[in-house]
KOLTORDREN-211093 format. One line per 10 residues: for each residue z, y, x of N, C-alpha, C, O. Coordinates in steps of 0.2 Angstrom, whole numbers, padded with zeros to 4 digits. Example, Ala and Ser with C-alpha at 12.3 -4.5 7.8 and 13.67 -1.06 7.14 Angstrom:
0039:-0028:0066:0039:-0022:0062:0039:-0016:0066:0042:-0017:0071 ~ 0035:-0011:0064:0036:-0005:0068:0039:0000:0064:0040:0006:0067
END
This chain:
0396:0475:0394:0398:0474:0388:0393:0476:0383:0388:0479:0384 ~ 0394:0473:0377:0389:0474:0372:0388:0482:0370:0393:0485:0369 ~ 0382:0484:0369:0381:0491:0367:0384:0493:0361:0385:0499:0360 ~ 0385:0488:0356:0387:0490:0349:0395:0491:0349:0398:0493:0344 ~ 0398:0490:0355:0405:0492:0356:0406:0499:0358:0405:0500:0364 ~ 0406:0503:0354:0407:0510:0354:0414:0513:0354:0418:0509:0353 ~ 0414:0519:0355:0421:0522:0355:0424:0522:0348:0430:0522:0347 ~ 0420:0523:0343:0422:0523:0336:0424:0515:0335:0429:0514:0331 ~ 0421:0510:0337:0423:0504:0336:0430:0503:0340:0434:0499:0337 ~ 0430:0505:0346:0437:0504:0349:0442:0507:0346:0447:0504:0345
0442:0513:0343:0447:0517:0339:0449:0513:0333:0455:0512:0332 ~ 0444:0510:0330:0446:0506:0324:0449:0499:0326:0454:0497:0322 ~ 0448:0496:0331:0451:0490:0333:0458:0492:0335:0462:0488:0333 ~ 0459:0497:0339:0466:0499:0341:0470:0501:0334:0475:0498:0333 ~ 0467:0505:0330:0471:0508:0324:0473:0502:0319:0479:0501:0317 ~ 0468:0498:0318:0470:0492:0313:0475:0487:0316:0479:0484:0312 ~ 0476:0486:0323:0480:0482:0326:0488:0485:0326:0493:0482:0325 ~ 0488:0491:0328:0494:0495:0328:0497:0496:0321:0503:0497:0321 ~ 0493:0496:0316:0496:0496:0309:0499:0490:0306:0503:0490:0301 ~ 0498:0484:0310:0501:0478:0308:0509:0478:0308:0513:0481:0312
0511:0475:0302:0519:0476:0301:0522:0469:0301:0528:0469:0302 ~ 0519:0464:0300:0521:0457:0300:0516:0452:0302:0511:0454:0303 ~ 0518:0445:0303:0514:0440:0305:0509:0439:0299:0503:0437:0300 ~ 0511:0440:0293:0506:0440:0287:0500:0445:0288:0494:0443:0287 ~ 0502:0451:0290:0497:0456:0291:0493:0454:0297:0487:0455:0296 ~ 0496:0452:0302:0492:0449:0308:0486:0444:0306:0480:0445:0307 ~ 0489:0439:0302:0484:0434:0299:0478:0437:0295:0472:0435:0296 ~ 0480:0442:0291:0475:0445:0287:0470:0449:0292:0464:0449:0290 ~ 0472:0453:0297:0468:0456:0302:0464:0451:0305:0458:0453:0307 ~ 0466:0445:0307:0462:0440:0311:0458:0436:0305:0454:0431:0307
0458:0438:0299:0454:0434:0294:0455:0427:0293:0451:0423:0293 ~ 0462:0426:0293:0464:0419:0291:0470:0418:0287:0474:0422:0288 ~ 0471:0413:0284:0477:0412:0279:0483:0412:0284:0483:0410:0290 ~ 0489:0414:0282:0495:0415:0285:0497:0408:0288:0499:0407:0294 ~ 0497:0403:0284:0499:0396:0285:0495:0393:0291:0498:0390:0295 ~ 0489:0395:0292:0485:0392:0297:0487:0396:0304:0486:0393:0309 ~ 0488:0403:0304:0490:0406:0309:0497:0403:0312:0498:0402:0317 ~ 0501:0401:0307:0508:0398:0309:0507:0391:0312:0510:0390:0317 ~ 0502:0388:0310:0500:0381:0312:0498:0382:0320:0500:0379:0325 ~ 0493:0387:0321:0491:0388:0328:0496:0390:0333:0497:0388:0339
0501:0394:0330:0507:0396:0334:0512:0390:0336:0514:0389:0342 ~ 0513:0386:0331:0517:0380:0332:0514:0374:0336:0517:0371:0339 ~ 0507:0374:0335:0503:0368:0339:0497:0371:0342:0491:0370:0340 ~ 0499:0375:0348:0494:0378:0351:0488:0374:0354:0482:0376:0355 ~ 0490:0368:0357:0485:0363:0359:0481:0365:0366:0475:0366:0365 ~ 0485:0366:0371:0482:0368:0378:0480:0361:0381:0483:0356:0380 ~ 0475:0362:0385:0473:0356:0390:0473:0358:0397:0472:0364:0398 ~ 0475:0354:0401:0476:0355:0408:0469:0354:0412:0466:0348:0411 ~ 0467:0358:0416:0461:0357:0420:0463:0359:0427:0465:0365:0428 ~ 0461:0355:0432:0462:0356:0439:0455:0357:0442:0451:0353:0442
0455:0363:0446:0449:0364:0450:0450:0364:0457:0455:0367:0459 ~ 0446:0361:0461:0447:0360:0468:0445:0366:0472:0439:0369:0470 ~ 0448:0368:0476:0446:0374:0480:0444:0372:0487:0446:0367:0489 ~ 0440:0376:0491:0438:0375:0498:0444:0375:0502:0444:0371:0507 ~ 0450:0379:0500:0455:0378:0505:0459:0372:0504:0464:0371:0508 ~ 0457:0368:0499:0461:0361:0499:0467:0362:0493:0469:0357:0490 ~ 0469:0368:0491:0474:0369:0486:0471:0369:0480:0467:0374:0479 ~ 0473:0365:0475:0469:0365:0468:0472:0371:0464:0478:0373:0465 ~ 0467:0373:0459:0469:0379:0455:0470:0375:0448:0466:0371:0446 ~ 0475:0377:0445:0477:0373:0438:0476:0378:0432:0479:0384:0432
0472:0376:0428:0471:0380:0422:0474:0377:0416:0475:0371:0416 ~ 0476:0381:0411:0478:0378:0405:0473:0382:0400:0474:0388:0398 ~ 0468:0377:0397:0463:0380:0393:0465:0379:0385:0467:0373:0383 ~ 0466:0384:0381:0468:0384:0374:0463:0380:0370:0457:0380:0371 ~ 0465:0376:0365:0461:0373:0360:0456:0377:0357:0458:0383:0356 ~ 0451:0375:0353:0446:0378:0350:0449:0383:0345:0448:0389:0345 ~ 0454:0381:0340:0457:0385:0336:0461:0391:0338:0461:0397:0336 ~ 0465:0389:0343:0469:0395:0347:0465:0400:0351:0466:0406:0351 ~ 0459:0397:0354:0454:0401:0358:0451:0406:0353:0451:0412:0355 ~ 0449:0404:0347:0446:0409:0342:0451:0414:0341:0449:0420:0340
0457:0413:0339:0463:0418:0337:0463:0422:0344:0463:0428:0343 ~ 0464:0419:0350:0465:0424:0356:0460:0428:0357:0461:0434:0359 ~ 0453:0426:0356:0448:0430:0357:0448:0436:0353:0447:0442:0355 ~ 0449:0435:0347:0450:0440:0341:0455:0445:0343:0455:0451:0343 ~ 0461:0443:0345:0467:0447:0348:0465:0451:0353:0467:0457:0354 ~ 0461:0448:0358:0458:0451:0364:0455:0457:0363:0456:0463:0366 ~ 0450:0457:0357:0446:0463:0355:0451:0469:0354:0450:0475:0355 ~ 0456:0467:0350:0461:0473:0347:0465:0475:0353:0466:0481:0354 ~ 0468:0471:0358:0472:0473:0363:0468:0476:0368:0471:0481:0372 ~ 0462:0474:0369:0458:0479:0374:0457:0486:0372:0456:0491:0376
0456:0486:0365:0455:0493:0362:0461:0497:0363:0461:0503:0363 ~ 0467:0494:0362:0474:0498:0363:0474:0500:0370:0476:0505:0372 ~ 0473:0495:0375:0474:0496:0382:0469:0502:0384:0471:0506:0389 ~ 0463:0503:0381:0458:0508:0384:0461:0515:0383:0460:0519:0387 ~ 0465:0515:0378:0468:0522:0377:0474:0523:0382:0476:0529:0383 ~ 0477:0518:0385:0483:0519:0390:0481:0518:0397:0484:0520:0402 ~ 0474:0516:0398:0472:0513:0404:0473:0518:0410:0470:0524:0410 ~ 0476:0517:0415:0477:0521:0421:0470:0522:0425:0466:0517:0424 ~ 0469:0527:0428:0462:0528:0432:0462:0523:0438:0457:0521:0440 ~ 0468:0520:0440:0469:0516:0446:0467:0508:0444:0467:0504:0449
0466:0507:0438:0465:0500:0436:0458:0498:0435:0455:0501:0431 ~ 0455:0493:0438:0448:0491:0438:0447:0484:0435:0441:0483:0434 ~ 0452:0480:0435:0450:0473:0432:0452:0472:0426:0457:0474:0423 ~ 0448:0468:0422:0449:0465:0416:0449:0471:0410:0453:0470:0406 ~ 0445:0476:0411:0445:0482:0407:0438:0481:0403:0433:0480:0406 ~ 0439:0482:0396:0433:0483:0392:0432:0490:0390:0436:0493:0386 ~ 0426:0492:0392:0425:0500:0391:0419:0500:0386:0414:0497:0387 ~ 0420:0505:0381:0415:0506:0376:0408:0508:0379:0409:0512:0384 ~ 0403:0507:0376:0396:0509:0379:0396:0517:0380:0392:0519:0385 ~ 0399:0520:0376:0399:0528:0376:0406:0531:0379:0407:0537:0378
0409:0526:0382:0415:0528:0385:0416:0530:0392:0410:0532:0395 ~ 0421:0529:0395:0421:0530:0403:0417:0524:0406:0416:0519:0403 ~ 0415:0526:0412:0410:0521:0416:0414:0515:0417:0420:0514:0417 ~ 0410:0509:0416:0413:0502:0416:0416:0501:0423:0413:0504:0428 ~ 0421:0498:0423:0425:0496:0429:0424:0489:0432:0423:0485:0428 ~ 0424:0488:0438:0422:0481:0441:0425:0482:0449:0428:0487:0451 ~ 0423:0477:0452:0426:0477:0459:0423:0482:0464:0426:0484:0469 ~ 0417:0484:0462:0415:0490:0466:0418:0496:0465:0420:0499:0469 ~ 0419:0498:0458:0423:0504:0457:0430:0504:0459:0434:0509:0460 ~ 0432:0498:0460:0439:0497:0463:0439:0498:0471:0444:0501:0474
0433:0497:0474:0433:0498:0481:0431:0506:0483:0433:0508:0488 ~ 0428:0509:0478:0425:0516:0479:0431:0521:0482:0429:0525:0486 ~ 0437:0522:0479:0442:0526:0481:0444:0525:0488:0447:0529:0491 ~ 0442:0519:0491:0445:0518:0498:0439:0518:0503:0440:0516:0509 ~ 0433:0519:0501:0427:0520:0506:0428:0526:0511:0431:0531:0509 ~ 0427:0524:0517:0427:0529:0523:0434:0531:0525:0435:0535:0528 ~ 0439:0528:0523:0446:0529:0525:0448:0526:0531:0445:0521:0533 ~ 0452:0529:0535:0454:0527:0542:0458:0520:0541:0457:0516:0546 ~ 0462:0520:0536:0467:0513:0535:0466:0511:0528:0466:0515:0523 ~ 0465:0505:0528:0465:0501:0521:0470:0496:0521:0471:0492:0525
0474:0497:0516:0480:0491:0515:0479:0487:0509:0479:0489:0504 ~ 0479:0480:0511:0477:0476:0505:0484:0472:0504:0487:0469:0509 ~ 0485:0471:0498:0491:0466:0496:0490:0462:0490:0485:0464:0486 ~ 0494:0457:0489:0492:0452:0484:0499:0450:0480:0504:0449:0483 ~ 0498:0450:0474:0504:0448:0469:0504:0440:0469:0499:0437:0467 ~ 0510:0437:0470:0511:0430:0470:0511:0428:0463:0515:0431:0460 ~ 0507:0422:0461:0507:0419:0455:0507:0424:0449:0512:0425:0445 ~ 0502:0428:0449:0502:0434:0445:0503:0432:0437:0507:0435:0434 ~ 0498:0428:0435:0499:0427:0427:0506:0423:0426:0509:0425:0421 ~ 0507:0418:0429:0514:0414:0428:0520:0419:0429:0526:0417:0426
0520:0425:0432:0525:0429:0433:0527:0433:0427:0532:0435:0426 ~ 0522:0434:0422:0523:0437:0416:0526:0432:0411:0522:0427:0409 ~ 0532:0433:0410:0536:0428:0406:0536:0430:0399:0534:0436:0397 ~ 0537:0425:0394:0537:0426:0387:0542:0433:0384:0540:0437:0380 ~ 0548:0433:0387:0552:0439:0385:0549:0445:0387:0549:0450:0384 ~ 0545:0446:0393:0542:0452:0395:0536:0454:0390:0535:0460:0388 ~ 0533:0449:0387:0528:0450:0382:0531:0452:0376:0529:0457:0373 ~ 0536:0449:0374:0539:0451:0367:0542:0458:0368:0542:0462:0363 ~ 0545:0460:0374:0547:0467:0375:0542:0471:0374:0542:0477:0372 ~ 0536:0470:0377:0530:0474:0377:0528:0476:0369:0527:0482:0368
0528:0471:0365:0526:0472:0358:0532:0476:0354:0530:0479:0349 ~ 0538:0475:0357:0543:0479:0353:0544:0486:0355:0546:0490:0351 ~ 0541:0488:0361:0541:0495:0363:0534:0499:0362:0529:0497:0358 ~ 0533:0504:0364:0527:0509:0363:0521:0506:0367:0522:0503:0372 ~ 0516:0507:0364:0514:0510:0357:0514:0506:0351:0512:0508:0346 ~ 0517:0500:0352:0516:0495:0346:0522:0496:0341:0522:0497:0335 ~ 0529:0496:0344:0534:0496:0340:0534:0491:0334:0536:0493:0328 ~ 0532:0485:0336:0532:0480:0331:0539:0477:0328:0543:0477:0332 ~ 0539:0474:0322:0544:0471:0319:0546:0465:0324:0541:0462:0327 ~ 0552:0463:0325:0554:0457:0330:0551:0451:0328:0549:0447:0333
0549:0449:0322:0546:0443:0320:0539:0444:0322:0536:0439:0325 ~ 0536:0449:0321:0528:0449:0324:0528:0449:0331:0523:0446:0334 ~ 0533:0453:0335:0533:0453:0342:0534:0446:0344:0531:0444:0350 ~ 0538:0442:0341:0540:0435:0343:0533:0431:0342:0531:0427:0347 ~ 0530:0432:0336:0523:0428:0335:0518:0430:0340:0515:0425:0343 ~ 0518:0435:0342:0513:0437:0347:0514:0435:0354:0509:0433:0357 ~ 0520:0435:0356:0523:0432:0362:0521:0424:0363:0519:0422:0368 ~ 0522:0421:0357:0520:0414:0356:0513:0413:0357:0511:0408:0360 ~ 0508:0417:0354:0502:0416:0355:0499:0418:0361:0493:0416:0363 ~ 0502:0421:0365:0500:0424:0372:0502:0420:0377:0499:0420:0383
0508:0415:0376:0510:0412:0382:0510:0404:0381:0510:0402:0375 ~ 0511:0401:0386:0512:0394:0386:0517:0391:0391:0517:0393:0397 ~ 0522:0388:0389:0528:0386:0393:0531:0392:0396:0533:0392:0402 ~ 0531:0397:0392:0536:0403:0393:0533:0408:0398:0536:0412:0400 ~ 0526:0407:0399:0523:0412:0404:0515:0412:0402:0512:0408:0398 ~ 0512:0417:0404:0505:0418:0403:0501:0413:0407:0502:0412:0413 ~ 0497:0409:0403:0493:0404:0406:0487:0406:0409:0483:0410:0406 ~ 0485:0403:0415:0478:0405:0418:0473:0401:0414:0474:0395:0415 ~ 0469:0404:0411:0464:0400:0407:0463:0403:0400:0459:0401:0396 ~ 0468:0407:0398:0468:0410:0391:0464:0417:0391:0465:0421:0396
0461:0418:0386:0457:0424:0386:0462:0431:0385:0460:0436:0386 ~ 0468:0429:0383:0473:0435:0383:0476:0437:0389:0479:0442:0389 ~ 0477:0432:0393:0481:0434:0399:0479:0440:0403:0483:0443:0406 ~ 0473:0441:0404:0471:0447:0408:0473:0454:0405:0476:0458:0408 ~ 0472:0455:0398:0474:0461:0395:0482:0462:0394:0484:0467:0395 ~ 0485:0456:0393:0492:0457:0392:0495:0458:0399:0500:0462:0400 ~ 0492:0455:0405:0495:0457:0411:0494:0465:0413:0498:0468:0416 ~ 0488:0467:0411:0487:0475:0412:0492:0478:0408:0495:0483:0411 ~ 0493:0477:0402:0498:0481:0398:0505:0480:0401:0509:0485:0401 ~ 0507:0474:0403:0513:0474:0406:0514:0478:0412:0520:0480:0415
0508:0478:0416:0509:0482:0422:0508:0490:0422:0508:0493:0427 ~ 0508:0492:0416:0507:0500:0415:0513:0504:0419:0511:0508:0423 ~ 0519:0501:0418:0525:0505:0422:0524:0504:0429:0526:0508:0433 ~ 0522:0498:0431:0521:0496:0439:0516:0501:0441:0516:0503:0447 ~ 0510:0501:0438:0505:0505:0441:0506:0512:0441:0504:0515:0446 ~ 0510:0515:0436:0512:0522:0437:0517:0523:0443:0516:0527:0447 ~ 0521:0518:0444:0526:0519:0450:0523:0518:0456:0525:0522:0461 ~ 0518:0514:0457:0514:0513:0463:0510:0519:0465:0509:0521:0470 ~ 0507:0521:0459:0503:0527:0460:0507:0533:0463:0505:0537:0468 ~ 0513:0534:0460:0517:0540:0463:0519:0538:0470:0519:0543:0474
0521:0532:0472:0522:0530:0479:0517:0532:0483:0518:0535:0488 ~ 0510:0530:0481:0504:0531:0485:0503:0538:0486:0502:0541:0492 ~ 0504:0542:0481:0503:0549:0481:0508:0553:0486:0506:0557:0490 ~ 0514:0550:0487:0519:0553:0491:0517:0552:0498:0519:0556:0503 ~ 0514:0546:0499:0512:0544:0506:0505:0547:0508:0503:0546:0514 ~ 0502:0550:0503:0495:0553:0504:0489:0547:0504:0484:0548:0507 ~ 0491:0542:0500:0486:0537:0499:0483:0536:0493:0486:0538:0488 ~ 0477:0533:0493:0474:0531:0486:0476:0525:0484:0478:0521:0489 ~ 0477:0523:0478:0479:0516:0475:0475:0514:0470:0473:0518:0466 ~ 0473:0508:0470:0470:0504:0465:0472:0497:0464:0475:0494:0469
0471:0495:0458:0473:0487:0457:0468:0484:0453:0465:0487:0448 ~ 0466:0478:0455:0461:0474:0452:0465:0467:0451:0466:0463:0456 ~ 0467:0466:0445:0471:0460:0444:0477:0460:0448:0481:0464:0448 ~ 0477:0455:0452:0483:0454:0457:0482:0457:0464:0487:0457:0468 ~ 0476:0461:0465:0475:0463:0471:0477:0471:0471:0474:0475:0468 ~ 0482:0473:0475:0484:0480:0476:0481:0482:0483:0481:0479:0488 ~ 0478:0489:0482:0475:0492:0488:0477:0499:0489:0476:0503:0484 ~ 0479:0501:0495:0481:0508:0497:0476:0510:0502:0475:0505:0506 ~ 0474:0516:0503:0471:0518:0508:0472:0526:0510:0474:0529:0505 ~ 0471:0528:0517:0473:0535:0518:0470:0536:0525:0467:0532:0528
0472:0541:0528:0470:0543:0535:0475:0542:0540:0474:0543:0546 ~ 0481:0539:0538:0486:0537:0544:0489:0530:0542:0490:0528:0536 ~ 0492:0527:0547:0495:0520:0546:0501:0521:0541:0504:0527:0541 ~ 0503:0516:0538:0509:0517:0534:0516:0518:0537:0517:0516:0543 ~ 0520:0523:0534:0526:0524:0537:0531:0519:0537:0530:0514:0533 ~ 0537:0520:0540:0542:0515:0540:0545:0515:0532:0546:0520:0529 ~ 0546:0509:0530:0548:0509:0524:0543:0508:0518:0545:0507:0512 ~ 0537:0509:0520:0532:0508:0514:0531:0502:0511:0531:0502:0505 ~ 0531:0497:0515:0530:0490:0512:0536:0488:0508:0535:0485:0503 ~ 0542:0490:0510:0548:0488:0507:0548:0492:0500:0550:0489:0496
0546:0498:0500:0545:0502:0493:0540:0499:0489:0541:0499:0482 ~ 0535:0496:0491:0530:0492:0486:0533:0486:0484:0533:0484:0478 ~ 0537:0482:0489:0540:0476:0487:0545:0478:0482:0546:0474:0477 ~ 0549:0483:0482:0554:0485:0478:0552:0486:0471:0554:0483:0466 ~ 0546:0490:0470:0543:0492:0464:0540:0486:0460:0542:0485:0455 ~ 0537:0482:0464:0534:0476:0461:0539:0472:0458:0539:0469:0453 ~ 0545:0471:0462:0551:0467:0460:0554:0469:0454:0556:0465:0450 ~ 0554:0476:0454:0558:0479:0448:0554:0477:0441:0557:0478:0436 ~ 0548:0476:0442:0543:0475:0436:0541:0467:0435:0537:0465:0431 ~ 0545:0463:0439:0545:0456:0438:0540:0452:0442:0538:0446:0441
0537:0455:0447:0532:0452:0452:0534:0452:0459:0539:0455:0461 ~ 0531:0447:0463:0533:0446:0470:0527:0447:0474:0522:0445:0473 ~ 0527:0451:0479:0522:0451:0484:0521:0445:0488:0526:0442:0490 ~ 0515:0443:0489:0513:0438:0493:0512:0440:0500:0506:0442:0502 ~ 0518:0441:0504:0518:0443:0511:0513:0441:0516:0511:0445:0520 ~ 0510:0435:0515:0506:0432:0520:0498:0435:0519:0494:0434:0523 ~ 0497:0438:0513:0490:0441:0511:0490:0448:0513:0485:0451:0511 ~ 0496:0451:0515:0496:0458:0517:0492:0459:0523:0493:0456:0528 ~ 0487:0464:0523:0483:0466:0528:0482:0473:0529:0481:0477:0524 ~ 0482:0476:0535:0481:0483:0537:0474:0483:0541:0473:0480:0546
0469:0486:0538:0462:0486:0540:0460:0493:0543:0461:0498:0539 ~ 0459:0494:0549:0457:0500:0552:0449:0501:0552:0445:0497:0551 ~ 0447:0507:0552:0440:0509:0552:0436:0507:0558:0430:0507:0558 ~ 0440:0505:0563:0436:0502:0569:0434:0495:0568:0430:0492:0572 ~ 0436:0492:0563:0434:0485:0561:0431:0485:0554:0432:0490:0550 ~ 0429:0480:0552:0426:0479:0545:0432:0479:0540:0437:0476:0541 ~ 0432:0484:0535:0436:0485:0530:0433:0482:0523:0428:0484:0521 ~ 0437:0477:0519:0435:0474:0514:0440:0476:0508:0446:0475:0509 ~ 0437:0477:0502:0442:0478:0496:0439:0474:0491:0433:0475:0489 ~ 0443:0469:0488:0440:0465:0483:0433:0462:0484:0429:0462:0480
0432:0460:0491:0426:0457:0493:0420:0462:0495:0414:0460:0496 ~ 0421:0468:0494:0416:0473:0495:0418:0477:0502:0423:0479:0503 ~ 0413:0477:0506:0414:0481:0512:0414:0488:0511:0409:0491:0508 ~ 0419:0491:0513:0420:0499:0512:0421:0503:0517:0424:0508:0517 ~ 0418:0502:0523:0418:0506:0529:0416:0513:0528:0419:0518:0528 ~ 0409:0513:0527:0404:0519:0525:0402:0520:0518:0403:0526:0516 ~ 0400:0515:0515:0398:0514:0508:0399:0508:0505:0400:0503:0509 ~ 0400:0507:0499:0401:0500:0496:0395:0496:0498:0390:0498:0496 ~ 0396:0490:0500:0391:0486:0503:0393:0478:0502:0399:0477:0501 ~ 0388:0473:0503:0390:0467:0503:0390:0464:0510:0386:0467:0514
0394:0460:0512:0395:0457:0518:0388:0454:0521:0384:0451:0517 ~ 0386:0455:0527:0379:0454:0530:0378:0446:0529:0373:0444:0527 ~ 0383:0442:0531:0382:0435:0531:0381:0433:0524:0378:0428:0522 ~ 0384:0436:0519:0384:0434:0512:0376:0435:0510:0373:0430:0507 ~ 0374:0441:0512:0367:0442:0510:0362:0438:0514:0357:0435:0511 ~ 0363:0436:0520:0359:0432:0524:0358:0425:0521:0353:0422:0521 ~ 0364:0422:0519:0365:0416:0516:0361:0415:0509:0357:0410:0508 ~ 0362:0421:0505:0358:0421:0499:0350:0421:0500:0347:0418:0497 ~ 0348:0425:0504:0341:0426:0506:0338:0419:0507:0333:0417:0504 ~ 0342:0415:0512:0340:0409:0514:0340:0404:0508:0335:0400:0507
0345:0404:0503:0345:0400:0498:0339:0401:0493:0335:0397:0490 ~ 0338:0408:0492:0332:0410:0488:0325:0408:0491:0321:0406:0487 ~ 0325:0408:0497:0318:0406:0500:0318:0398:0499:0312:0396:0498 ~ 0323:0394:0500:0323:0388:0499:0320:0385:0492:0316:0381:0492 ~ 0324:0389:0487:0321:0389:0480:0314:0390:0479:0311:0386:0475 ~ 0311:0395:0482:0305:0397:0481:0300:0392:0484:0295:0390:0482 ~ 0302:0389:0490:0298:0384:0494:0298:0377:0491:0293:0374:0490 ~ 0304:0375:0489:0305:0368:0487:0306:0367:0479:0304:0362:0477 ~ 0307:0372:0475:0309:0371:0468:0316:0370:0467:0320:0368:0472 ~ 0318:0370:0461:0325:0370:0459:0328:0363:0461:0334:0363:0464
0325:0357:0460:0328:0351:0461:0329:0350:0468:0335:0348:0470 ~ 0324:0351:0473:0325:0349:0480:0330:0354:0483:0333:0353:0488 ~ 0329:0361:0480:0334:0366:0483:0341:0364:0482:0346:0366:0485 ~ 0343:0361:0476:0349:0359:0475:0352:0354:0479:0357:0353:0481 ~ 0347:0348:0480:0349:0343:0484:0350:0345:0491:0355:0343:0495 ~ 0346:0350:0494:0347:0353:0500:0354:0356:0501:0357:0355:0506 ~ 0355:0361:0496:0361:0364:0496:0367:0360:0497:0372:0362:0500 ~ 0367:0355:0493:0374:0350:0492:0373:0344:0497:0377:0340:0496 ~ 0368:0344:0501:0367:0338:0505:0367:0331:0501:0370:0327:0503 ~ 0363:0331:0496:0362:0326:0491:0355:0322:0492:0350:0326:0493
0354:0316:0490:0348:0313:0490:0345:0314:0482:0339:0315:0481 ~ 0350:0314:0478:0348:0315:0471:0353:0320:0468:0359:0320:0470 ~ 0351:0324:0463:0356:0329:0460:0355:0328:0453:0350:0329:0450 ~ 0361:0328:0449:0361:0327:0442:0358:0334:0439:0359:0339:0442 ~ 0355:0333:0433:0353:0339:0430:0358:0345:0429:0356:0351:0430 ~ 0364:0344:0427:0369:0349:0426:0370:0353:0432:0372:0359:0432 ~ 0370:0349:0438:0371:0352:0444:0365:0357:0446:0366:0363:0449 ~ 0360:0355:0445:0354:0360:0446:0354:0366:0442:0353:0371:0445 ~ 0356:0365:0436:0356:0371:0431:0362:0376:0433:0362:0382:0434 ~ 0368:0372:0435:0374:0376:0438:0372:0380:0445:0374:0385:0446
0368:0377:0449:0366:0380:0455:0362:0386:0454:0363:0392:0457 ~ 0356:0385:0449:0352:0391:0447:0357:0397:0444:0356:0402:0446 ~ 0361:0395:0440:0365:0400:0437:0369:0404:0443:0370:0410:0443 ~ 0372:0400:0447:0375:0403:0453:0371:0408:0457:0374:0414:0459 ~ 0365:0406:0459:0361:0410:0463:0359:0416:0459:0359:0422:0462 ~ 0358:0416:0452:0356:0422:0448:0362:0426:0448:0362:0432:0449 ~ 0368:0424:0447:0374:0428:0448:0375:0431:0454:0377:0437:0454 ~ 0373:0428:0460:0374:0431:0466:0369:0437:0467:0371:0442:0470 ~ 0363:0436:0465:0358:0441:0465:0360:0447:0461:0359:0453:0463 ~ 0363:0446:0455:0365:0452:0451:0370:0456:0454:0371:0462:0453
0375:0452:0458:0381:0454:0461:0379:0460:0467:0382:0465:0468 ~ 0373:0457:0471:0371:0461:0476:0367:0467:0474:0368:0473:0476 ~ 0363:0466:0468:0360:0472:0465:0365:0477:0462:0365:0483:0463 ~ 0370:0474:0459:0376:0479:0456:0379:0483:0462:0379:0489:0461 ~ 0381:0480:0467:0384:0484:0473:0379:0489:0476:0381:0495:0477 ~ 0372:0487:0476:0367:0492:0478:0367:0498:0474:0365:0503:0477 ~ 0369:0498:0468:0368:0504:0463:0373:0509:0465:0372:0515:0463 ~ 0378:0507:0468:0384:0512:0470:0384:0514:0477:0387:0518:0479 ~ 0379:0511:0481:0378:0513:0488:0376:0520:0489:0375:0522:0495
END
């Protein structure tokens, strides 16, 4: 995160947002005329984008138009500041931490509480963003800590949702989902403590860990709690990982210390070696089995390799 985002800035972003009393004041906070904010709310302008997956199942995104995205990004700054003061220790995804605040959270910090445990239980919430419906978002803004006027709560719900739920592709969906999940995270933490487990959540990934296998009724209790808060467990993705085999948490190997999968590192070393030997263009051609590679694909491949290097280095800092 940017080093100029300090605790003082976070407090100001939170305070100024919580003081809003009407859509007109919200427009003023966003530094735009009220009529323009109304226009953005009435004509949001999303575009549909389909991304192919290796599994064969496509991922559908709804990308906000430029005007709406600008508003959503500004709102995100304020909502992240509000969430920071409410943030449970168990949540590690989609969190913006001030440079002088608590330690930044990521997939590695999400794995740390589960390192060295005899049993790691991984669960997944089905259709996470689409499960957060517009009435849930409006209810969020009507309740604490916001206590907004109904008109303002409705305006914000419209800015945050598309076709009555959180869209995958909006800058606001991550922080809104975290705010909506505050009650669920509290209930799951209490359940975990009752069973002697550690609990963390990274977006839609729920992880529990401890020294003994889950007792009878544990999975039913998790399903009940998530259901009470409007979510559904994806039963097919539930895994019980014992210490006698490889345990992974949000892609991090967590048996003895946080680590990157050996095969991932081996493949990355081979890709970097090819890059050094053949150069960017030929390395891209070889990686994608192409005779010719367009310039944008070469640039994208180099960025991907750089991202993988930084990922391995980041994990190494926690080892």
